[in-house]
C-alpha positions as CSV (number, residue, x, y, z in Angstrom):
1,M,14.8,-6.8,-4.9
2,Q,16.5,-4.6,-2.3
3,G,14.9,-2.7,0.5
4,T,15.5,0.7,-1.3
5,D,13.7,-0.7,-4.4
6,N,10.8,-1.8,-2.3
7,A,10.6,1.5,-0.4
8,T,10.7,3.4,-3.7
9,M,7.9,1.3,-5.2
10,L,5.8,1.8,-2.0
11,L,6.5,5.6,-2.1
12,G,5.5,5.7,-5.8
13,R,2.2,3.8,-5.1
14,V,1.5,6.2,-2.2
15,L,2.1,9.3,-4.3
16,L,0.1,7.9,-7.3
17,S,-2.8,7.1,-5.0
18,L,-3.0,10.5,-3.3
19,L,-4.7,12.4,-6.1
20,F,-7.3,9.6,-6.5
21,L,-8.0,9.3,-2.7
22,I,-8.5,13.0,-2.4
23,G,-10.6,13.3,-5.6
24,G,-12.7,10.2,-4.8
25,T,-13.4,11.4,-1.3
26,T,-14.3,14.8,-2.5
27,K,-16.7,13.3,-5.1
28,L,-18.2,10.9,-2.5
29,L,-18.8,13.7,0.0
30,G,-20.0,16.3,-2.6
31,P,-22.3,14.4,-5.0
32,A,-24.3,17.4,-6.1
33,A,-21.2,19.5,-7.0
34,T,-19.6,16.5,-8.8
35,Q,-22.8,15.8,-10.7
36,A,-23.1,19.5,-11.6
37,M,-19.6,19.4,-13.0
38,F,-20.5,16.3,-15.0
39,V,-23.5,18.1,-16.5
40,K,-21.3,21.1,-17.4
41,Q,-19.0,18.6,-19.2
42,G,-22.0,17.3,-21.1
43,L,-21.9,13.8,-19.7
44,P,-25.0,11.7,-19.8
45,M,-26.3,9.7,-16.8
46,V,-24.6,11.9,-14.2
47,E,-25.7,9.8,-11.2
48,A,-24.1,6.7,-12.8
49,A,-21.0,8.7,-13.8
50,W,-20.7,9.9,-10.2
51,I,-20.9,6.3,-8.8
52,L,-18.3,5.2,-11.4
53,A,-16.0,8.1,-10.6
54,V,-16.2,7.4,-6.8
55,V,-15.6,3.6,-7.3
56,V,-12.7,4.1,-9.7
57,E,-11.0,7.0,-7.9
58,L,-11.6,6.0,-4.2
59,G,-11.5,2.2,-4.8
60,G,-8.6,2.4,-7.2
61,G,-6.7,4.8,-5.0
62,L,-7.1,2.5,-1.9
63,A,-6.1,-0.6,-4.0
64,M,-3.0,1.3,-5.3
65,L,-2.1,2.5,-1.8
66,F,-2.2,-1.0,-0.3
67,G,-0.9,-2.8,-3.4
68,L,-3.9,-4.9,-3.9
69,F,-4.7,-6.3,-7.4
70,T,-2.1,-3.7,-8.4
71,R,-1.5,-4.6,-12.0
72,P,-5.2,-4.6,-13.2
73,V,-6.0,-1.6,-11.0
74,A,-3.0,0.3,-12.6
75,L,-4.4,-0.4,-16.0
76,I,-7.8,0.8,-15.0
77,L,-6.4,4.0,-13.6
78,A,-4.2,4.5,-16.7
79,I,-7.3,4.3,-18.9
80,W,-9.2,6.5,-16.4
81,C,-6.5,9.2,-16.7
82,V,-6.7,9.2,-20.5
83,A,-10.5,9.3,-20.5
84,T,-10.7,12.1,-18.0
85,A,-8.0,14.0,-19.9
86,L,-10.0,13.7,-23.2
87,I,-13.3,14.5,-21.5
88,A,-12.5,17.2,-19.0
89,H,-9.1,18.7,-20.1
90,S,-9.2,18.6,-23.9
91,N,-9.1,22.4,-24.4
92,I,-5.3,22.6,-24.4
93,A,-5.4,26.1,-25.8
94,E,-6.3,27.1,-22.3
95,R,-3.1,26.9,-20.2
96,A,-4.7,25.4,-17.1
97,Q,-6.4,22.7,-19.2
98,E,-3.1,22.0,-20.9
99,I,-1.4,21.5,-17.6
100,Q,-4.2,19.2,-16.4
101,F,-4.2,17.2,-19.7
102,F,-0.4,16.6,-19.5
103,K,-0.6,15.8,-15.7
104,N,-3.1,13.1,-16.6
105,M,-0.7,11.8,-19.3
106,G,2.1,11.7,-16.8
107,L,0.0,9.8,-14.3
108,T,-0.9,7.4,-17.2
109,G,2.8,6.7,-17.7
110,G,3.3,6.1,-14.0
111,F,0.4,3.7,-13.9
112,L,1.7,1.8,-16.9
113,Y,5.0,1.3,-15.1
114,V,3.1,-0.1,-12.1
115,A,1.1,-2.3,-14.4
116,A,4.4,-3.6,-15.9
117,F,6.4,-4.1,-12.8
118,G,3.8,-4.7,-10.1
119,A,3.5,-3.4,-6.5
120,G,6.8,-4.6,-5.0
121,A,7.4,-6.7,-1.9
122,W,5.8,-4.2,0.5
123,S,2.2,-4.8,-0.8
124,L,-0.8,-6.9,-0.2
125,D,-0.2,-8.6,-3.6
126,A,3.2,-9.8,-2.4
127,W,1.7,-10.9,0.9
128,R,-1.0,-12.9,-0.8
129,L,1.5,-14.5,-3.1
130,R,3.8,-15.5,-0.2
131,R,0.8,-16.9,1.7
132,R,-0.4,-18.8,-1.4
133,D,3.0,-20.3,-1.9
134,A,3.3,-21.3,1.8
135,V,-0.1,-23.0,1.6
136,A,0.9,-24.8,-1.6
137,A,4.3,-25.9,-0.1
138,E,2.5,-27.2,3.0
139,Q,0.1,-29.2,0.8
140,W,3.0,-30.7,-1.1
141,R,4.7,-31.6,2.1
142,L,1.6,-33.4,3.4
143,I,1.3,-35.3,0.1
144,A,5.0,-36.3,0.2
145,K,4.5,-37.4,3.8
146,Q,1.5,-39.6,2.9
147,L,3.4,-41.1,0.0
148,M,6.4,-41.9,2.2
149,R,4.1,-43.6,4.7
150,G,2.7,-45.7,1.9
151,L,6.1,-46.8,0.7
152,V,7.4,-47.6,4.2
153,R,4.6,-50.0,5.0
């Protein structure tokens, strides 16, 4: 992959993560307001819903930003976007809700692309893979060296 592809994938991850980082931080710092919104939506167990929302949005946003466990996180965030669209933005007769609903569907599409193609070379996932491959190569080198010693004696 070329540098422009990697830069584009990084920029895409950054832009996809922004909404979740902002939303997750807002929910974390304003639990009462978030839980009141959940009550208004008719959600049960608003405290648990608040914790789930913070973990998914803030945790998922950070993971997407840094490219860590990117494919499974992208699938979780895609599902989250569909779920929140159906729960909170299903009144598409109202123009603002229609915009929010289709914004979520667009984000879902973006996350599905990330799930399919991964985070790119400029990510913690790629760093972990390179590190794992380097460790494996070193282990094989040591095994080969020991085998050669055994054959030479």
